The first five atom37 places (N, CA, C, CB, O) and aatype in JSON, in Angstrom:
{
  "aatype": [20, 20, 20, 20, 20, 20, 20, 20, 20, 20, 20, 20, 20, 20, 20, 20, 20, 20, 20, 20, 20, 20, 20, 20, 20, 20, 20, 20, 20, 20, 20, 20, 20, 20, 20, 20, 20, 20, 20, 20, 20, 20, 20, 20, 20, 20, 20, 20, 20, 20, 20, 20, 20, 20, 20, 20, 20, 20, 20, 20, 20, 20, 20, 20, 20, 20, 20, 20, 20, 20],
  "atom_mask": [
    [1, 1, 1, 1, 1],
    [1, 1, 1, 1, 1],
    [1, 1, 1, 1, 1],
    [1, 1, 1, 1, 1],
    [1, 1, 1, 1, 1],
    [1, 1, 1, 1, 1],
    [1, 1, 1, 1, 1],
    [1, 1, 1, 1, 1],
    [1, 1, 1, 1, 1],
    [1, 1, 1, 1, 1],
    [1, 1, 1, 1, 1],
    [1, 1, 1, 1, 1],
    [1, 1, 1, 1, 1],
    [1, 1, 1, 1, 1],
    [1, 1, 1, 1, 1],
    [1, 1, 1, 1, 1],
    [1, 1, 1, 1, 1],
    [1, 1, 1, 1, 1],
    [1, 1, 1, 1, 1],
    [1, 1, 1, 1, 1],
    [1, 1, 1, 1, 1],
    [1, 1, 1, 1, 1],
    [1, 1, 1, 1, 1],
    [1, 1, 1, 1, 1],
    [1, 1, 1, 1, 1],
    [1, 1, 1, 1, 1],
    [1, 1, 1, 1, 1],
    [1, 1, 1, 1, 1],
    [1, 1, 1, 1, 1],
    [1, 1, 1, 1, 1],
    [1, 1, 1, 1, 1],
    [1, 1, 1, 1, 1],
    [1, 1, 1, 1, 1],
    [1, 1, 1, 1, 1],
    [1, 1, 1, 1, 1],
    [1, 1, 1, 1, 1],
    [1, 1, 1, 1, 1],
    [1, 1, 1, 1, 1],
    [1, 1, 1, 1, 1],
    [1, 1, 1, 1, 1],
    [1, 1, 1, 1, 1],
    [1, 1, 1, 1, 1],
    [1, 1, 1, 1, 1],
    [1, 1, 1, 1, 1],
    [1, 1, 1, 1, 1],
    [1, 1, 1, 1, 1],
    [1, 1, 1, 1, 1],
    [1, 1, 1, 1, 1],
    [1, 1, 1, 1, 1],
    [1, 1, 1, 1, 1],
    [1, 1, 1, 1, 1],
    [1, 1, 1, 1, 1],
    [1, 1, 1, 1, 1],
    [1, 1, 1, 1, 1],
    [1, 1, 1, 1, 1],
    [1, 1, 1, 1, 1],
    [1, 1, 1, 1, 1],
    [1, 1, 1, 1, 1],
    [1, 1, 1, 1, 1],
    [1, 1, 1, 1, 1],
    [1, 1, 1, 1, 1],
    [1, 1, 1, 1, 1],
    [1, 1, 1, 1, 1],
    [1, 1, 1, 1, 1],
    [1, 1, 1, 1, 1],
    [1, 1, 1, 1, 1],
    [1, 1, 1, 1, 1],
    [1, 1, 1, 1, 1],
    [1, 1, 1, 1, 1],
    [1, 1, 1, 1, 1]
  ],
  "atom_positions": [
    [[0.85, -1.18, 0.0], [0.0, 0.0, 0.0], [0.89, 1.24, 0.0], [-0.96, 0.0, 1.23], [1.9, 1.29, 0.71]],
    [[0.53, 2.22, -0.78], [1.32, 3.43, -0.88], [1.1, 4.33, 0.33], [0.97, 4.18, -2.17], [-0.01, 4.43, 0.86]],
    [[2.17, 4.97, 0.75], [2.06, 5.87, 1.88], [1.44, 7.2, 1.43], [3.45, 6.11, 2.53], [1.42, 7.51, 0.24]],
    [[0.93, 7.97, 2.4], [0.36, 9.28, 2.07], [1.42, 10.2, 1.49], [-0.28, 9.92, 3.31], [1.13, 11.01, 0.61]],
    [[2.63, 10.09, 1.99], [3.72, 10.93, 1.48], [3.98, 10.63, 0.0], [5.02, 10.71, 2.3], [4.17, 11.54, -0.8]],
    [[3.98, 9.33, -0.34], [4.2, 8.93, -1.73], [3.06, 9.43, -2.62], [4.33, 7.4, -1.84], [3.31, 9.94, -3.71]],
    [[1.82, 9.29, -2.16], [0.68, 9.76, -2.93], [0.72, 11.27, -3.13], [-0.62, 9.37, -2.24], [0.44, 11.76, -4.23]],
    [[1.08, 12.0, -2.08], [1.16, 13.46, -2.2], [2.23, 13.86, -3.21], [1.45, 14.11, -0.83], [2.02, 14.75, -4.03]],
    [[3.36, 13.19, -3.16], [4.44, 13.5, -4.1], [3.99, 13.24, -5.53], [5.69, 12.67, -3.77], [4.28, 14.02, -6.43]],
    [[3.27, 12.14, -5.73], [2.81, 11.78, -7.06], [1.69, 12.7, -7.54], [2.35, 10.34, -7.09], [1.68, 13.12, -8.7]],
    [[0.76, 13.01, -6.67], [-0.44, 13.75, -7.06], [-0.31, 15.26, -6.96], [-1.57, 13.31, -6.24], [-1.04, 15.98, -7.65]],
    [[0.57, 15.75, -6.13], [0.51, 17.17, -5.81], [1.84, 17.91, -5.95], [0.01, 17.34, -4.42], [1.92, 18.93, -6.63]],
    [[2.86, 17.42, -5.33], [4.1, 18.17, -5.16], [4.72, 18.66, -6.46], [5.1, 17.33, -4.44], [5.15, 19.81, -6.53]],
    [[4.76, 17.82, -7.47], [5.44, 18.2, -8.7], [4.53, 18.85, -9.73], [6.08, 17.0, -9.3], [4.96, 19.1, -10.86]],
    [[3.29, 19.13, -9.38], [2.35, 19.68, -10.36], [2.08, 21.16, -10.1], [1.04, 18.9, -10.32], [2.21, 21.66, -8.99]],
    [[1.69, 21.82, -11.17], [1.28, 23.22, -11.09], [-0.01, 23.31, -10.29], [1.09, 23.84, -12.51], [-0.96, 22.56, -10.54]],
    [[-0.05, 24.2, -9.32], [-1.26, 24.39, -8.51], [-2.0, 25.62, -9.0], [-0.9, 24.53, -7.0], [-1.42, 26.7, -9.12]],
    [[-3.27, 25.44, -9.29], [-4.14, 26.54, -9.7], [-5.07, 26.87, -8.54], [-4.94, 26.19, -10.99], [-5.52, 25.97, -7.83]],
    [[-5.36, 28.14, -8.35], [-6.23, 28.55, -7.25], [-7.7, 28.33, -7.55], [-6.0, 30.0, -6.94], [-8.49, 28.09, -6.63]],
    [[-8.07, 28.4, -8.82], [-9.48, 28.22, -9.18], [-9.61, 27.17, -10.27], [-10.1, 29.54, -9.64], [-8.65, 26.88, -10.99]],
    [[-10.79, 26.6, -10.37], [-11.06, 25.62, -11.4], [-10.98, 26.26, -12.79], [-12.44, 24.98, -11.19], [-10.52, 25.63, -13.74]],
    [[-11.42, 27.5, -12.91], [-11.36, 28.19, -14.2], [-9.92, 28.34, -14.69], [-12.02, 29.56, -14.1], [-9.63, 28.12, -15.87]],
    [[-9.01, 28.72, -13.79], [-7.61, 28.83, -14.16], [-7.04, 27.48, -14.61], [-6.79, 29.39, -12.99], [-6.29, 27.41, -15.58]],
    [[-7.41, 26.43, -13.91], [-6.93, 25.1, -14.26], [-7.48, 24.67, -15.61], [-7.34, 24.08, -13.18], [-6.77, 24.02, -16.39]],
    [[-8.73, 25.02, -15.91], [-9.31, 24.67, -17.21], [-8.62, 25.4, -18.35], [-10.8, 24.97, -17.22], [-8.46, 24.85, -19.44]],
    [[-8.21, 26.62, -18.11], [-7.45, 27.37, -19.13], [-6.11, 26.67, -19.37], [-7.22, 28.85, -18.68], [-5.7, 26.49, -20.51]],
    [[-5.45, 26.28, -18.28], [-4.18, 25.57, -18.4], [-4.34, 24.24, -19.12], [-3.57, 25.34, -17.03], [-3.5, 23.88, -19.95]],
    [[-5.41, 23.52, -18.82], [-5.66, 22.24, -19.48], [-5.92, 22.44, -20.96], [-6.87, 21.52, -18.82], [-5.47, 21.65, -21.79]],
    [[-6.64, 23.49, -21.3], [-6.9, 23.78, -22.71], [-5.62, 24.04, -23.48], [-7.82, 24.97, -22.83], [-5.47, 23.6, -24.62]],
    [[-4.71, 24.76, -22.87], [-3.42, 25.04, -23.51], [-2.62, 23.74, -23.71], [-2.59, 26.05, -22.67], [-2.07, 23.5, -24.78]],
    [[-2.58, 22.92, -22.68], [-1.84, 21.65, -22.77], [-2.46, 20.77, -23.85], [-1.84, 20.92, -21.41], [-1.74, 20.17, -24.66]],
    [[-3.79, 20.67, -23.86], [-4.46, 19.84, -24.86], [-4.19, 20.33, -26.28], [-5.96, 19.83, -24.6], [-4.01, 19.52, -27.18]],
    [[-4.16, 21.65, -26.47], [-3.93, 22.21, -27.81], [-2.48, 21.99, -28.27], [-4.26, 23.7, -27.82], [-2.25, 21.61, -29.42]],
    [[-1.54, 22.22, -27.39], [-0.13, 22.12, -27.77], [0.29, 20.67, -27.97], [0.75, 22.78, -26.71], [0.96, 20.35, -28.96]],
    [[-0.08, 19.8, -27.06], [0.4, 18.42, -27.1], [-0.58, 17.45, -27.74], [0.7, 17.96, -25.71], [-0.29, 16.25, -27.84]],
    [[-1.73, 17.93, -28.18], [-2.75, 17.09, -28.82], [-3.08, 15.87, -27.96], [-2.27, 16.64, -30.2], [-3.07, 14.74, -28.43]],
    [[-3.38, 16.12, -26.71], [-3.69, 15.08, -25.75], [-4.92, 15.49, -24.96], [-2.5, 14.81, -24.8], [-5.49, 16.55, -25.2]],
    [[-5.34, 14.67, -24.04], [-6.48, 14.98, -23.18], [-6.04, 14.95, -21.73], [-7.66, 13.98, -23.42], [-5.69, 13.9, -21.2]],
    [[-6.07, 16.09, -21.09], [-5.8, 16.16, -19.66], [-7.05, 16.72, -18.99], [-4.53, 17.05, -19.34], [-7.84, 17.44, -19.61]],
    [[-7.21, 16.39, -17.73], [-8.4, 16.76, -16.99], [-8.03, 17.6, -15.79], [-9.16, 15.53, -16.55], [-6.9, 17.57, -15.31]],
    [[-8.99, 18.36, -15.33], [-8.85, 19.2, -14.15], [-9.43, 18.45, -12.96], [-9.55, 20.59, -14.34], [-10.5, 17.86, -13.06]],
    [[-8.72, 18.48, -11.84], [-9.24, 17.83, -10.64], [-8.84, 18.59, -9.39], [-8.75, 16.38, -10.54], [-7.81, 19.27, -9.37]],
    [[-9.66, 18.49, -8.37], [-9.41, 19.13, -7.08], [-8.47, 18.23, -6.28], [-10.76, 19.39, -6.29], [-8.73, 17.03, -6.14]],
    [[-7.4, 18.79, -5.77], [-6.41, 18.03, -5.01], [-6.87, 17.86, -3.56], [-5.03, 18.74, -5.06], [-7.26, 18.82, -2.9]],
    [[-6.82, 16.63, -3.09], [-7.23, 16.36, -1.71], [-6.17, 16.78, -0.71], [-7.54, 14.88, -1.54], [-6.46, 16.9, 0.48]],
    [[-4.94, 17.0, -1.18], [-3.87, 17.38, -0.26], [-3.75, 18.88, -0.08], [-2.55, 16.82, -0.77], [-3.75, 19.37, 1.05]],
    [[-3.64, 19.63, -1.18], [-3.41, 21.08, -1.08], [-4.69, 21.9, -1.24], [-2.4, 21.52, -2.12], [-4.67, 23.12, -1.06]],
    [[-5.79, 21.24, -1.59], [-7.09, 21.89, -1.79], [-7.1, 22.84, -2.99], [-7.49, 22.64, -0.55], [-8.05, 23.6, -3.18]],
    [[-6.04, 22.79, -3.8], [-5.99, 23.57, -5.03], [-6.49, 22.71, -6.19], [-4.55, 24.08, -5.31], [-7.08, 21.66, -5.98]],
    [[-6.24, 23.18, -7.4], [-6.66, 22.47, -8.61], [-5.43, 22.09, -9.41], [-7.63, 23.35, -9.47], [-4.48, 22.87, -9.51]],
    [[-5.44, 20.9, -9.98], [-4.35, 20.41, -10.8], [-4.88, 19.94, -12.13], [-3.59, 19.27, -10.09], [-6.08, 19.75, -12.32]],
    [[-3.96, 19.74, -13.07], [-4.27, 19.2, -14.38], [-3.5, 17.9, -14.51], [-3.9, 20.21, -15.53], [-2.31, 17.84, -14.22]],
    [[-4.19, 16.85, -14.96], [-3.52, 15.56, -15.09], [-4.24, 14.67, -16.08], [-3.42, 14.88, -13.75], [-5.32, 14.99, -16.57]],
    [[-3.61, 13.55, -16.35], [-4.21, 12.58, -17.25], [-5.37, 11.88, -16.57], [-3.17, 11.56, -17.72], [-5.41, 11.77, -15.35]],
    [[-6.32, 11.4, -17.36], [-7.48, 10.74, -16.78], [-7.12, 9.39, -16.17], [-8.56, 10.55, -17.84], [-6.09, 8.8, -16.52]],
    [[-7.95, 8.91, -15.26], [-7.72, 7.58, -14.69], [-7.76, 6.52, -15.8], [-8.77, 7.27, -13.61], [-8.34, 6.74, -16.86]],
    [[-7.15, 5.39, -15.55], [-7.02, 4.33, -16.55], [-8.38, 3.9, -17.12], [-6.33, 3.12, -15.93], [-8.5, 3.71, -18.33]],
    [[-9.39, 3.76, -16.28], [-10.7, 3.32, -16.78], [-11.29, 4.32, -17.76], [-11.67, 3.11, -15.61], [-11.92, 3.92, -18.75]],
    [[-11.1, 5.6, -17.51], [-11.6, 6.63, -18.43], [-10.78, 6.6, -19.72], [-11.53, 8.05, -17.77], [-11.34, 6.72, -20.81]],
    [[-9.47, 6.44, -19.6], [-8.62, 6.35, -20.8], [-9.04, 5.17, -21.67], [-7.14, 6.21, -20.41], [-9.14, 5.3, -22.89]],
    [[-9.3, 4.03, -21.05], [-9.7, 2.84, -21.8], [-11.02, 3.07, -22.54], [-9.84, 1.63, -20.85], [-11.19, 2.63, -23.67]],
    [[-11.96, 3.77, -21.89], [-13.23, 4.08, -22.54], [-13.03, 5.04, -23.71], [-14.21, 4.68, -21.52], [-13.68, 4.9, -24.75]],
    [[-12.13, 6.0, -23.56], [-11.86, 6.95, -24.63], [-11.22, 6.23, -25.82], [-10.94, 8.09, -24.13], [-11.57, 6.5, -26.97]],
    [[-10.29, 5.33, -25.55], [-9.63, 4.57, -26.61], [-10.65, 3.71, -27.35], [-8.49, 3.69, -26.04], [-10.61, 3.59, -28.58]],
    [[-11.57, 3.1, -26.6], [-12.6, 2.27, -27.22], [-13.49, 3.09, -28.16], [-13.46, 1.6, -26.14], [-13.99, 2.56, -29.15]],
    [[-13.67, 4.37, -27.86], [-14.49, 5.24, -28.71], [-13.68, 5.81, -29.87], [-15.07, 6.38, -27.88], [-14.24, 6.48, -30.74]],
    [[-12.38, 5.56, -29.88], [-11.53, 6.05, -30.96], [-10.94, 7.42, -30.72], [-12.31, 6.09, -32.21], [-10.42, 8.04, -31.65]],
    [[-11.0, 7.91, -29.49], [-10.42, 9.21, -29.15], [-8.93, 9.02, -28.88], [-11.13, 9.84, -27.91], [-8.53, 8.11, -28.17]],
    [[-8.12, 9.9, -29.46], [-6.67, 9.81, -29.24], [-6.36, 10.3, -27.84], [-5.89, 10.64, -30.29], [-6.75, 11.4, -27.46]],
    [[-5.66, 9.47, -27.08], [-5.33, 9.81, -25.69], [-3.86, 10.07, -25.57], [-5.76, 8.69, -24.71], [-3.36, 10.38, -24.49]]
  ]
}
C-alpha cells in the first residue's frame, strides 16, 4: 500500500497548482492544444488547489474504445 507521502508526491508536489477551477481549465486547454492530448482538471485532496492531469485508466480505456486519441 502506498504511503500518504508517496501519494502526495505523485499527485501534488510536482504539479502546477491553480487557485481556481477556471484557471486550471485554461491551463488544461493550452496543454491539450499544444500536445494534442487529453488532460483533466481535478481538485487536489492534499493542497485543496486544482491540478491538471491525465485521466484515470478506466476513463482512458473508454476513450480509446471510442476512438479518441489519448
